[in-house]
C-alpha positions as CSV (number, residue, x, y, z in Angstrom):
1,X,122.5,-24.3,85.6
2,X,119.4,-23.3,83.6
3,X,118.2,-26.9,83.8
4,X,118.5,-26.9,87.6
5,X,116.6,-23.6,87.8
6,X,113.7,-25.1,85.8
7,X,113.0,-28.1,88.0
8,X,109.6,-26.6,88.9
9,X,108.7,-27.4,85.3
10,X,110.1,-31.0,85.5
11,X,108.7,-31.7,89.0
12,X,105.1,-30.7,90.0
13,X,104.4,-29.4,93.5
14,X,103.8,-32.4,95.8
15,X,102.5,-31.7,99.3
16,X,103.3,-33.9,102.3
17,X,101.1,-37.0,102.6
18,X,98.1,-36.2,104.7
19,X,96.4,-38.9,106.9
20,X,92.9,-39.9,105.9
21,X,90.2,-37.7,107.5
22,X,88.5,-40.7,109.1
23,X,91.7,-41.8,110.7
24,X,92.8,-38.5,112.0
25,X,89.4,-37.7,113.5
26,X,90.1,-40.6,116.0
27,X,93.3,-39.2,117.5
28,X,95.3,-36.1,118.1
29,X,98.4,-37.1,116.1
30,X,99.8,-34.7,113.6
31,X,97.9,-35.0,110.3
32,X,100.8,-34.5,107.9
33,X,103.5,-37.1,107.4
34,X,107.0,-35.8,106.9
35,X,108.8,-35.9,103.6
36,X,111.2,-38.8,102.8
37,X,114.7,-37.6,101.9
38,X,114.3,-38.1,98.1
39,X,111.0,-36.2,98.1
40,X,112.4,-33.3,100.1
41,X,115.4,-33.0,97.8
42,X,113.1,-33.2,94.8
43,X,110.8,-30.5,96.1
44,X,113.7,-28.3,97.2
45,X,115.1,-28.5,93.7
46,X,111.9,-26.7,92.4
47,X,113.2,-23.4,93.8
48,X,114.1,-21.2,90.8
49,X,116.8,-19.3,92.8
50,X,115.2,-16.0,91.7
51,X,117.1,-12.8,91.9
52,X,114.9,-11.2,94.5
53,X,113.7,-13.9,96.9
54,X,110.3,-12.7,98.0
55,X,110.0,-15.8,100.2
56,X,112.8,-14.4,102.4
57,X,111.4,-10.9,102.2
58,X,108.1,-12.0,103.5
59,X,109.5,-14.2,106.2
60,X,109.5,-12.2,109.5
61,X,112.8,-13.9,110.4
62,X,114.4,-13.2,107.0
63,X,115.3,-16.9,106.6
64,X,117.7,-17.6,103.8
65,X,115.2,-19.8,102.2
66,X,116.6,-20.2,98.6
67,X,120.1,-21.0,100.1
68,X,118.9,-23.8,102.3
69,X,116.6,-25.1,99.6
70,X,119.6,-25.3,97.2
71,X,121.7,-27.1,99.8
72,X,118.9,-29.6,100.4
73,X,118.5,-30.3,96.7
74,X,122.3,-31.0,96.6
75,X,122.1,-33.4,99.5
76,X,124.1,-31.1,101.7
77,X,121.7,-31.5,104.6
78,X,123.8,-30.6,107.5
79,X,124.7,-27.3,105.9
80,X,121.1,-26.7,105.1
81,X,120.2,-27.2,108.7
82,X,122.9,-24.9,109.9
83,X,121.8,-22.2,107.6
84,X,118.1,-22.6,108.5
85,X,118.8,-22.6,112.2
86,X,121.1,-19.5,112.0
87,X,118.1,-17.3,111.6
88,X,115.4,-19.3,113.2
89,X,115.6,-20.5,116.8
90,X,112.8,-23.1,116.3
91,X,112.7,-24.2,112.7
92,X,111.0,-27.5,113.6
93,X,108.1,-25.5,115.0
94,X,107.8,-23.0,112.2
95,X,107.9,-25.7,109.7
96,X,104.8,-27.2,111.3
97,X,102.6,-24.2,112.2
98,X,103.7,-21.1,110.3
99,X,101.0,-20.0,107.8
100,X,103.3,-20.4,104.8
101,X,100.4,-19.8,102.5
102,X,100.4,-16.2,103.7
103,X,104.1,-15.7,104.1
104,X,107.0,-17.5,102.3
105,X,105.0,-19.9,100.0
106,X,102.4,-17.3,99.3
107,X,105.0,-15.0,97.8
108,X,107.0,-17.6,95.8
109,X,107.6,-16.1,92.4
110,X,107.2,-19.4,90.4
111,X,104.8,-18.5,87.7
112,X,101.1,-19.4,88.1
113,X,100.2,-22.9,87.1
114,X,103.3,-24.5,88.6
115,X,102.5,-23.7,92.3
116,X,104.9,-22.6,94.9
117,X,107.8,-24.5,96.5
118,X,106.7,-26.4,99.6
119,X,109.0,-24.5,101.9
120,X,107.4,-25.4,105.2
121,X,107.5,-29.1,104.6
122,X,111.2,-29.0,103.5
123,X,112.0,-26.9,106.6
124,X,110.4,-29.5,108.8
125,X,112.3,-32.3,107.0
126,X,115.7,-30.5,107.4
127,X,115.3,-30.1,111.1
128,X,113.8,-33.5,111.9
129,X,116.6,-35.1,109.9
130,X,119.1,-33.0,111.8
131,X,117.7,-34.2,115.1
132,X,117.9,-37.8,113.9
133,X,121.5,-37.4,112.8
134,X,122.5,-35.8,116.1
135,X,123.4,-32.5,114.4
136,X,121.2,-30.4,116.7
137,X,123.3,-29.5,119.7
138,X,122.9,-26.8,122.4
139,X,124.7,-23.6,121.6
140,X,127.1,-23.4,124.5
141,X,128.7,-20.1,125.2
142,X,132.4,-19.5,124.6
143,X,132.7,-17.8,128.0
144,X,130.5,-17.3,131.1
145,X,129.4,-13.8,131.9
146,X,128.7,-13.0,135.5
147,X,125.5,-11.2,134.5
148,X,122.0,-12.6,134.7
149,X,118.8,-12.0,132.9
150,X,115.3,-13.0,134.0
151,X,112.8,-14.0,131.3
152,X,109.1,-14.0,132.2
153,X,107.1,-16.5,130.0
154,X,108.3,-19.5,128.2
155,X,106.4,-19.0,125.0
156,X,108.3,-18.6,121.6
157,X,109.4,-15.0,122.4
158,X,110.7,-15.9,125.9
159,X,112.5,-19.0,124.7
160,X,114.0,-17.3,121.7
161,X,115.3,-14.5,123.9
162,X,116.6,-16.9,126.5
163,X,118.4,-19.1,124.0
164,X,120.2,-16.2,122.3
165,X,121.3,-14.6,125.6
166,X,122.5,-17.9,127.0
167,X,124.6,-18.5,123.8
168,X,126.4,-15.2,124.6
169,X,127.2,-16.4,128.1
170,X,124.5,-14.8,130.2
171,X,123.0,-16.7,133.2
172,X,119.4,-17.0,132.1
173,X,116.4,-17.8,134.3
174,X,113.0,-18.4,132.8
175,X,109.9,-18.0,134.9
176,X,106.8,-19.8,133.8
177,X,103.4,-19.9,135.6
178,X,102.4,-23.2,134.1
179,X,103.8,-26.6,134.9
180,X,105.3,-27.1,131.4
181,X,107.3,-25.0,129.0
182,X,106.0,-23.5,125.8
183,X,103.1,-21.1,126.5
184,X,100.6,-21.4,123.7
185,X,102.8,-23.9,121.9
186,X,102.0,-26.3,124.7
187,X,98.6,-25.2,126.0
188,X,97.0,-23.4,123.0
189,X,98.0,-25.3,119.9
190,X,96.5,-28.8,119.6
191,X,98.8,-31.8,119.0
192,X,97.3,-32.5,115.6
193,X,99.3,-29.4,114.5
194,X,102.2,-29.6,116.9
195,X,102.8,-32.7,118.9
196,X,104.0,-31.8,122.4
197,X,107.1,-34.0,122.3
198,X,108.5,-31.5,119.8
199,X,108.3,-28.7,122.4
200,X,109.5,-31.0,125.2
201,X,112.5,-32.0,123.0
202,X,113.5,-28.3,122.5
203,X,113.0,-27.7,126.3
204,X,115.5,-30.4,127.1
205,X,118.0,-28.9,124.6
206,X,117.6,-25.5,126.3
207,X,118.2,-27.0,129.7
208,X,121.4,-28.7,128.3
209,X,122.4,-25.2,127.1
210,X,122.3,-24.1,130.7
211,X,119.1,-22.1,130.9
212,X,117.4,-22.4,134.3
213,X,113.6,-22.9,134.3
214,X,111.4,-22.0,137.2
215,X,108.0,-23.7,136.4
216,X,104.8,-23.2,138.3
217,X,106.2,-19.8,139.2
218,X,103.6,-17.0,138.5
219,X,104.8,-13.4,138.5
220,X,102.5,-10.9,140.2
221,X,101.6,-9.2,143.5
222,X,99.5,-11.9,145.0
223,X,100.3,-14.4,147.8
224,X,102.8,-17.0,146.7
225,X,103.7,-15.0,143.6
226,X,107.1,-13.6,142.7
227,X,107.0,-9.8,142.2
228,X,108.5,-8.0,139.2
229,X,110.5,-5.9,141.8
230,X,112.1,-9.1,143.1
231,X,113.1,-10.1,139.5
232,X,114.6,-6.7,138.9
233,X,116.6,-7.1,142.1
234,X,117.8,-10.6,141.3
235,X,118.8,-9.9,137.6
236,X,120.6,-7.3,135.7
237,X,117.8,-7.2,133.1
238,X,114.3,-8.7,132.7
239,X,112.5,-9.6,129.5
240,X,108.7,-9.8,129.5
241,X,107.3,-12.4,127.0
242,X,104.0,-13.1,128.7
243,X,101.9,-13.2,125.6
244,X,98.2,-12.3,125.6
245,X,95.6,-14.6,127.2
246,X,92.5,-12.6,127.9
247,X,89.8,-13.8,125.6
248,X,87.7,-11.2,123.7
249,X,84.0,-11.4,124.8
250,X,80.8,-11.5,122.7
251,X,78.6,-8.7,124.1
252,X,75.2,-10.3,123.4
253,X,72.4,-11.5,125.7
254,X,73.0,-14.9,127.2
255,X,76.8,-14.6,127.2
256,X,76.8,-15.7,130.9
257,X,74.9,-18.9,130.3
258,X,76.5,-22.2,131.3
259,X,78.1,-23.9,128.3
260,X,79.4,-20.6,126.9
261,X,83.2,-20.9,127.3
262,X,86.3,-19.2,126.0
263,X,88.6,-20.8,123.5
264,X,91.7,-20.6,125.7
265,X,90.0,-22.4,128.5
266,X,88.7,-25.1,126.2
267,X,92.1,-25.6,124.4
268,X,94.1,-25.5,127.7
269,X,91.9,-28.1,129.3
270,X,92.3,-30.4,126.2
271,X,96.1,-29.9,126.0
272,X,96.7,-30.3,129.7
273,X,95.3,-33.8,130.1
274,X,96.0,-36.9,128.1
275,X,93.7,-37.0,125.1
276,X,92.3,-40.4,126.1
277,X,91.7,-39.5,129.7
278,X,88.3,-39.0,131.2
279,X,87.7,-35.2,131.4
280,X,86.8,-35.4,135.1
281,X,86.4,-31.9,136.5
282,X,86.9,-30.5,133.0
283,X,83.7,-32.1,131.7
284,X,82.2,-28.7,131.2
285,X,85.0,-28.0,128.7
286,X,84.7,-31.3,126.8
287,X,82.8,-31.7,123.6
288,X,81.9,-35.4,123.7
289,X,78.3,-36.0,122.6
290,X,77.6,-32.3,122.4
291,X,76.5,-29.9,119.7
292,X,79.3,-27.4,119.5
293,X,79.1,-23.9,118.0
294,X,82.4,-22.1,117.6
295,X,82.3,-18.3,117.1
296,X,85.2,-16.9,115.1
297,X,87.1,-17.3,111.8
298,X,90.8,-17.4,112.8
299,X,93.2,-20.2,113.4
300,X,92.2,-20.5,117.1
301,X,88.6,-21.1,116.0
302,X,89.8,-23.8,113.7
303,X,91.7,-25.4,116.6
304,X,88.5,-25.4,118.6
305,X,86.5,-26.9,115.8
306,X,88.9,-29.7,115.1
307,X,89.5,-30.4,118.7
308,X,85.8,-30.8,119.3
309,X,85.5,-33.3,116.4
310,X,88.3,-35.4,117.9
311,X,86.6,-35.3,121.4
312,X,83.5,-36.9,119.8
313,X,81.1,-34.0,119.4
314,X,77.8,-34.8,117.9
315,X,78.0,-31.9,115.5
316,X,80.4,-28.9,115.1
317,X,79.4,-25.6,113.5
318,X,81.7,-22.7,113.0
319,X,80.0,-19.3,112.8
320,X,81.8,-16.4,111.0
321,X,80.5,-13.0,110.1
322,X,82.3,-12.7,106.8
323,X,82.7,-15.2,103.9
324,X,85.4,-17.8,103.3
325,X,87.5,-15.5,101.1
326,X,87.6,-12.8,103.9
327,X,88.4,-14.9,106.9
328,X,91.6,-14.2,108.8
329,X,92.7,-17.8,109.4
330,X,94.5,-20.2,107.2
331,X,92.4,-21.5,104.3
332,X,94.2,-24.9,104.6
333,X,92.9,-25.1,108.1
334,X,89.3,-24.6,107.0
335,X,89.8,-27.2,104.3
336,X,91.2,-29.7,106.9
337,X,88.2,-29.0,109.2
338,X,85.7,-29.5,106.4
339,X,87.4,-32.8,105.5
340,X,87.0,-33.9,109.1
341,X,83.3,-33.1,109.2
342,X,82.9,-29.5,110.4
343,X,80.1,-27.3,109.2
344,X,80.5,-23.6,108.4
345,X,77.9,-20.9,108.7
346,X,79.4,-18.0,106.7
347,X,78.1,-14.4,106.8
348,X,76.5,-14.9,110.2
349,X,77.0,-13.0,113.4
350,X,75.8,-14.0,116.9
351,X,73.0,-11.8,118.2
352,X,71.9,-13.9,121.3
353,X,72.8,-17.1,123.1
354,X,69.6,-18.9,123.8
355,X,68.7,-20.9,126.9
356,X,67.6,-20.9,130.5
357,X,70.6,-21.4,132.7
358,X,72.4,-23.5,130.1
359,X,72.9,-22.5,126.5
360,X,70.7,-24.3,124.0
361,X,71.5,-22.5,120.8
362,X,72.7,-19.3,119.0
363,X,70.5,-16.8,117.3
364,X,72.5,-15.4,114.4
365,X,72.0,-12.4,112.1
366,X,72.6,-13.0,108.4
367,X,75.2,-10.6,107.1
368,X,76.3,-9.4,103.6
369,X,79.6,-7.8,102.5
370,X,79.6,-4.1,101.9
371,X,82.2,-1.7,100.4
372,X,85.8,-2.0,101.3
373,X,86.9,0.0,104.5
374,X,90.0,2.1,104.9
375,X,92.2,-1.0,105.1
376,X,90.7,-2.4,101.9
377,X,88.8,-5.1,103.7
378,X,85.1,-5.6,102.9
379,X,82.8,-4.2,105.5
380,X,79.8,-6.1,106.7
381,X,76.2,-5.2,107.3
382,X,73.1,-7.0,108.6
383,X,70.4,-8.2,106.2
384,X,67.7,-8.3,108.9
385,X,67.3,-12.1,108.4
386,X,67.9,-14.5,111.4
387,X,68.4,-18.2,112.0
388,X,69.0,-20.4,115.0
389,X,71.8,-22.9,115.3
390,X,71.3,-25.5,118.0
391,X,74.2,-26.0,120.4
392,X,74.9,-26.9,124.0
393,X,78.5,-25.9,124.0
394,X,79.4,-22.5,122.5
395,X,83.1,-21.6,122.2
396,X,84.1,-18.0,121.9
397,X,87.2,-17.8,119.6
398,X,87.4,-14.1,118.7
399,X,91.1,-13.6,119.6
400,X,93.0,-12.5,122.7
401,X,93.8,-9.2,124.4
402,X,96.5,-8.4,127.0
403,X,96.0,-9.0,130.6
404,X,96.2,-5.9,132.9
405,X,99.9,-6.4,133.8
406,X,100.3,-3.0,135.6
407,X,97.3,-3.7,137.7
408,X,98.0,-7.4,138.4
409,X,101.7,-6.7,139.2
410,X,101.0,-3.4,141.0
411,X,103.4,-1.6,138.6
412,X,101.6,1.6,137.7
413,X,104.7,2.9,136.0
414,X,104.7,0.1,133.5
415,X,103.3,2.0,130.6
416,X,100.8,0.4,128.2
417,X,99.1,1.5,125.0
418,X,95.4,2.2,124.6
419,X,95.0,-1.5,123.6
420,X,96.7,-2.7,126.8
421,X,99.9,-3.9,125.2
422,X,103.2,-2.8,126.7
423,X,104.7,0.4,125.4
424,X,108.2,0.2,123.8
425,X,109.9,2.8,121.5
426,X,109.6,2.3,117.8
427,X,112.1,-0.4,116.8
428,X,113.1,-0.9,120.5
429,X,112.2,-3.3,123.3
430,X,112.8,-1.4,126.6
431,X,109.7,-0.7,128.5
432,X,109.0,2.4,130.6
433,X,110.8,0.6,133.5
434,X,114.6,0.8,133.2
435,X,116.2,-2.6,132.6
436,X,112.9,-4.2,131.7
437,X,112.4,-5.2,128.1
438,X,109.4,-6.8,126.3
439,X,108.5,-8.4,123.0
440,X,106.1,-10.8,121.3
441,X,102.4,-10.6,121.6
442,X,102.5,-8.6,124.8
443,X,103.9,-5.8,122.7
444,X,102.4,-6.3,119.2
445,X,99.1,-7.9,120.2
446,X,98.0,-11.4,119.3
447,X,100.2,-12.4,116.3
448,X,102.1,-15.3,114.7
449,X,104.7,-17.5,116.4
450,X,107.3,-16.5,113.9
451,X,106.9,-12.8,114.9
452,X,107.3,-13.8,118.5
453,X,110.5,-15.6,117.7
454,X,111.9,-12.6,115.8
455,X,111.0,-10.3,118.7
456,X,112.7,-12.6,121.2
457,X,115.9,-12.7,119.2
458,X,116.0,-9.0,118.5
459,X,115.2,-8.2,122.2
460,X,118.1,-10.4,123.3
461,X,120.4,-8.3,121.1
462,X,118.9,-5.1,122.6
463,X,119.4,-6.4,126.1
464,X,123.0,-7.4,125.3
465,X,123.8,-4.0,123.9
466,X,122.2,-2.3,126.9
467,X,124.0,-4.4,129.5
468,X,127.3,-4.1,127.6
469,X,127.0,-0.3,127.7
470,X,125.8,-0.2,131.3
471,X,128.4,-2.6,132.7
472,X,131.2,-0.8,130.8
473,X,130.0,2.5,132.3
474,X,130.0,1.0,135.8
475,X,133.4,-0.5,135.3
476,X,134.7,2.9,134.2
477,X,133.3,4.5,137.4
């Protein structure tokens, strides 16, 4: 027993093989190769099976990580998959795009010098192996309930909610304004992090489970749109998992110049078409041959940087107002971008976009770090020094805010917070409209996919409880 628990001493941490930077610059394929079985079992055996599993504590889904690592190490792979998928609706997605360095792996208790267990790579291996072996099957309900739920949005929150409700026997209809399922999984995250066939495979599985998808079906109050009132009439309950898609602006002179674009528009255009296709009418959103400047320091900014490189940009520079140590995005993403040829301008904030009609560059103010603020994060202040970064495509990647759902949907009684997110009670999911629930980014603001999955699952439980109580009351009457 003691020998097994000390495998992190006998086996060093080995990360999944990463494709050479020159090779991956030329395509949009995922950059990491999956573990072979022997490697996955070896790396899983490094888990010390500690008494308090901080990896699970810091996983939003509370995944039973030490348990499925132990099962993997013992070659009990089907059991490992069943345990992993019991708490996570989409382990094949989280294994690829979760920031493990900030969550499970970042809180591994293996002592310094031995490095954490490579939890994300093992999770990906477990699920991909399960698909290959035919172990991943739709969760069909034991009985059909003559009760229906409408889900608005097919991102991770909406899909997780739909899957959990359908497994209970509800008739579930998902309404998606785009022509493909996935939300930001499909249109926001580039294929070099999450290849689209992974999302399409899960979509097929959900259809086999009996979930009904209505694609190219926007919800709203405009012509040709389905109203929220219609959904409330058709269904016994409605879940809103619309996400947040309104890009934050940069309030500086020149922000309206041609060539200054939002990250979501740039990434959506790239993900919508085939990566080898001529950009056609999307030429203004294509980086080929251009000097690209990306404003921001989060994962979306890194997605824009690395997409621009693959599209054949002449030069790509990322401008961030703090330093590397204080950036919000994954450090691994920055490292990958640097390997691929990106440039970083740290401690720089845009003051003006330069040009006449079309952007030609960005004037930046050099910054320095000040004292920590109330959250403990270092504040920033200007130094008075300036520089100019040449660029004819500037991508604003400063995060996302909610769209004005009450206004767009003509639902003034749909309460929102001062940030524009939907109001739900603490620990609850029902909005100010009876029978209408919400979760994911539209409630918590732009966040991680894993939090959206958790909200979708928990909201499904809340909807089930509410409908069970309501229908029982109606039956009694």
